[in-house]
MIMAR-491420 format. One record per residue (C-alpha): y negated, z negated, x; residue number from 0. Coordinates in nm, 3 decimals. Each point is the difference from the previous one (the first is absolute). Layout:
Y  Z  X  NUM
...
END
This chain:
1.133  2.294  0.629  0
0.079  -0.353  0.100  1
-0.115  -0.315  -0.147  2
0.025  -0.214  0.275  3
-0.029  -0.354  -0.137  4
0.170  -0.121  -0.332  5
0.182  -0.284  -0.169  6
0.222  0.201  -0.223  7
0.321  -0.178  0.059  8
0.099  -0.226  -0.292  9
0.006  -0.383  0.003  10
-0.031  -0.054  0.394  11
-0.407  -0.080  0.008  12
-0.311  -0.010  -0.203  13
0.056  0.381  -0.071  14
0.234  0.150  -0.260  15
0.145  -0.263  -0.222  16
0.287  0.204  -0.127  17
0.188  0.320  0.039  18
-0.157  0.150  -0.312  19
-0.353  -0.067  0.158  20
0.121  0.172  0.307  21
0.115  0.269  -0.172  22
-0.309  0.043  -0.176  23
-0.172  0.005  0.332  24
0.194  0.279  0.119  25
-0.069  0.204  -0.305  26
-0.364  -0.046  0.105  27
0.052  0.100  0.363  28
0.171  0.310  -0.144  29
-0.255  0.101  -0.207  30
-0.263  -0.032  0.255  31
0.243  0.227  0.233  32
0.076  -0.244  0.258  33
0.289  0.103  0.213  34
0.056  -0.343  0.175  35
-0.019  -0.388  -0.049  36
-0.012  -0.272  0.262  37
0.144  -0.309  -0.163  38
-0.176  -0.289  0.211  39
0.075  -0.341  -0.163  40
-0.159  -0.282  0.139  41
0.148  -0.156  0.307  42
-0.119  -0.362  0.042  43
0.159  -0.157  0.318  44
-0.038  -0.369  -0.145  45
0.199  0.078  -0.266  46
0.254  0.268  0.129  47
0.184  0.137  0.265  48
0.032  0.382  0.094  49
0.355  0.001  -0.077  50
-0.001  -0.188  -0.313  51
-0.294  0.201  -0.112  52
0.163  0.338  0.077  53
0.304  -0.108  -0.184  54
-0.224  -0.102  -0.300  55
-0.172  0.307  0.003  56
0.290  0.254  0.041  57
0.143  -0.180  -0.289  58
-0.288  0.088  -0.216  59
-0.042  0.344  0.115  60
0.367  0.046  -0.101  61
-0.048  -0.113  -0.338  62
-0.284  0.217  -0.016  63
0.182  0.332  0.090  64
0.266  -0.103  -0.229  65
-0.216  0.011  -0.283  66
-0.173  0.345  0.105  67
0.336  0.172  0.055  68
-0.043  0.236  -0.311  69
-0.383  0.066  0.076  70
-0.127  0.310  0.164  71
-0.307  0.033  0.213  72
-0.046  -0.330  0.088  73
-0.183  -0.062  0.363  74
0.218  -0.097  0.303  75
-0.015  -0.366  0.063  76
-0.043  -0.128  0.337  77
0.080  -0.379  0.072  78
-0.240  -0.201  0.234  79
-0.208  -0.299  -0.054  80
-0.360  -0.139  0.002  81
0.019  -0.283  0.247  82
-0.244  -0.278  0.022  83
-0.144  -0.088  0.328  84
0.106  -0.315  0.155  85
0.009  -0.200  0.306  86
0.256  0.127  0.245  87
0.072  0.318  -0.178  88
-0.028  0.213  0.290  89
0.316  -0.182  0.156  90
0.220  0.033  -0.301  91
0.314  0.200  0.139  92
0.091  0.136  -0.327  93
-0.363  0.143  -0.107  94
0.116  0.350  0.034  95
0.221  -0.073  -0.279  96
-0.272  -0.029  -0.243  97
-0.146  0.355  0.107  98
-0.009  0.282  -0.260  99
0.352  0.127  0.025  100
0.017  0.301  0.286  101
-0.331  -0.097  0.158  102
-0.133  -0.236  0.216  103
-0.307  -0.071  -0.245  104
-0.044  -0.352  -0.105  105
-0.241  -0.062  -0.308  106
-0.177  -0.287  0.106  107
-0.203  -0.251  -0.226  108
-0.276  -0.173  0.203  109
-0.140  -0.324  -0.102  110
-0.287  -0.008  -0.243  111
-0.203  -0.209  0.217  112
-0.212  0.044  0.298  113
0.220  0.142  0.295  114
0.046  -0.136  0.326  115
0.047  0.138  0.334  116
0.348  -0.168  0.013  117
0.072  0.191  -0.318  118
-0.095  0.332  0.138  119
0.191  -0.073  0.318  120
0.309  -0.036  -0.198  121
-0.032  0.337  -0.204  122
-0.047  0.142  0.359  123
0.340  -0.149  0.124  124
0.146  0.141  -0.305  125
-0.120  0.348  0.078  126
0.140  -0.037  0.363  127
0.335  -0.073  -0.115  128
-0.011  0.378  -0.150  129
-0.064  -0.127  -0.350  130
-0.307  0.140  -0.179  131
-0.157  -0.213  -0.204  132
-0.150  0.154  -0.306  133
-0.286  -0.240  -0.133  134
0.046  -0.016  -0.370  135
-0.308  0.068  -0.254  136
-0.250  -0.066  0.297  137
-0.278  0.029  -0.244  138
0.086  -0.355  -0.088  139
-0.088  -0.136  0.313  140
-0.349  0.135  0.050  141
-0.178  -0.275  -0.171  142
0.176  -0.269  0.225  143
-0.066  0.153  0.321  144
-0.282  0.129  0.221  145
-0.029  0.377  0.043  146
0.095  -0.061  0.383  147
0.310  -0.186  -0.088  148
0.125  0.280  -0.236  149
-0.105  0.254  0.287  150
0.209  -0.209  0.252  151
0.304  -0.025  -0.245  152
-0.027  0.389  -0.056  153
-0.018  0.065  0.352  154
0.352  -0.179  0.068  155
0.172  0.346  -0.028  156
0.101  -0.089  -0.348  157
0.000  0.209  -0.345  158
-0.198  -0.112  -0.307  159
0.111  0.014  -0.369  160
-0.237  -0.021  -0.246  161
0.054  -0.028  -0.383  162
-0.079  0.273  -0.289  163
-0.225  -0.229  -0.157  164
-0.232  -0.035  0.276  165
-0.080  0.386  -0.037  166
0.011  -0.069  -0.401  167
-0.239  -0.264  -0.022  168
-0.374  0.091  -0.035  169
-0.104  -0.252  0.219  170
0.224  0.072  0.294  171
0.051  0.395  -0.030  172
-0.266  0.106  0.206  173
0.135  -0.241  0.302  174
0.368  0.114  -0.057  175
-0.089  0.393  -0.004  176
-0.209  -0.058  0.300  177
0.278  -0.199  0.211  178
0.214  0.274  -0.091  179
-0.186  0.291  0.079  180
-0.050  -0.191  0.347  181
0.396  -0.023  0.044  182
-0.019  -0.383  -0.031  183
0.246  0.003  -0.278  184
0.359  0.122  0.089  185
0.177  -0.068  -0.347  186
-0.067  -0.076  -0.346  187
0.228  -0.206  -0.262  188
-0.061  -0.098  -0.338  189
0.115  -0.359  0.064  190
0.135  0.030  -0.353  191
0.134  -0.327  -0.141  192
0.079  0.073  -0.372  193
-0.096  0.247  -0.301  194
-0.355  -0.143  -0.079  195
-0.225  -0.198  0.217  196
0.137  0.154  0.347  197
0.169  0.305  -0.119  198
0.084  0.300  0.231  199
-0.335  0.213  0.058  200
0.070  0.201  0.289  201
-0.036  0.320  -0.182  202
-0.375  -0.056  -0.117  203
-0.092  -0.132  0.349  204
0.119  0.351  0.139  205
-0.174  0.192  -0.278  206
-0.307  -0.189  0.135  207
0.028  0.064  0.351  208
0.065  0.355  -0.083  209
-0.315  0.042  -0.177  210
-0.203  -0.197  0.226  211
0.126  0.099  0.334  212
0.195  0.291  -0.054  213
0.367  0.132  0.089  214
-0.060  -0.078  0.369  215
0.051  -0.385  -0.043  216
0.312  0.053  -0.232  217
0.143  0.213  0.271  218
-0.087  -0.272  0.279  219
0.182  -0.261  -0.222  220
0.296  0.227  -0.044  221
0.003  0.040  0.395  222
-0.006  -0.384  0.020  223
0.303  -0.034  -0.198  224
0.197  0.210  0.256  225
0.026  -0.342  0.152  226
0.231  -0.051  -0.256  227
0.301  0.204  0.042  228
0.107  0.033  -0.366  229
0.132  0.284  -0.211  230
-0.150  0.000  -0.371  231
END
């Protein structure tokens, strides 16, 4: 199973603050029997360029690999980005360089405000370029937007990622399970940042899904992962 959204790389954003923290996070994923982690540090266009971001991200990745070289059974790490939406994003020529490695999947963080038709047109333009936006933690936008706006967004031929916490929170669990049952969630991620307040929690979410929805929903998530051609 793949954790589609994480901030495991050390010292690059508000996620892991050190190599030791990253190793501790990998220990937790290993114990939860997670096979692959998508490392998706924040990309903010106002503070970075794709080229500089990738250089820094890859440097953090190499540092972590070196520290983990003697460990066995750690999940595979795929490099990507959590790209915050910005005006003109659909026109960035190097946008595909921020996709999850080996794929055309772009983890896209939408604004935490009421969306506009213009924003959705930009997302549609990204999709028409052959890049598939994957909406990061969709559950966080529900309070900002009407049901019709969310439906319009989801009808753009995009994919949806929700956080494991959406399933584990008693206030939102029923909604999360209903969305997954209706196949309106395509990927799940821990969005893990550290070892305490935002620790890896995929294992608990998958156990809940198995218990409440049965093996069919786990098999569905595994089929969605076929979009990511990776050998564990």
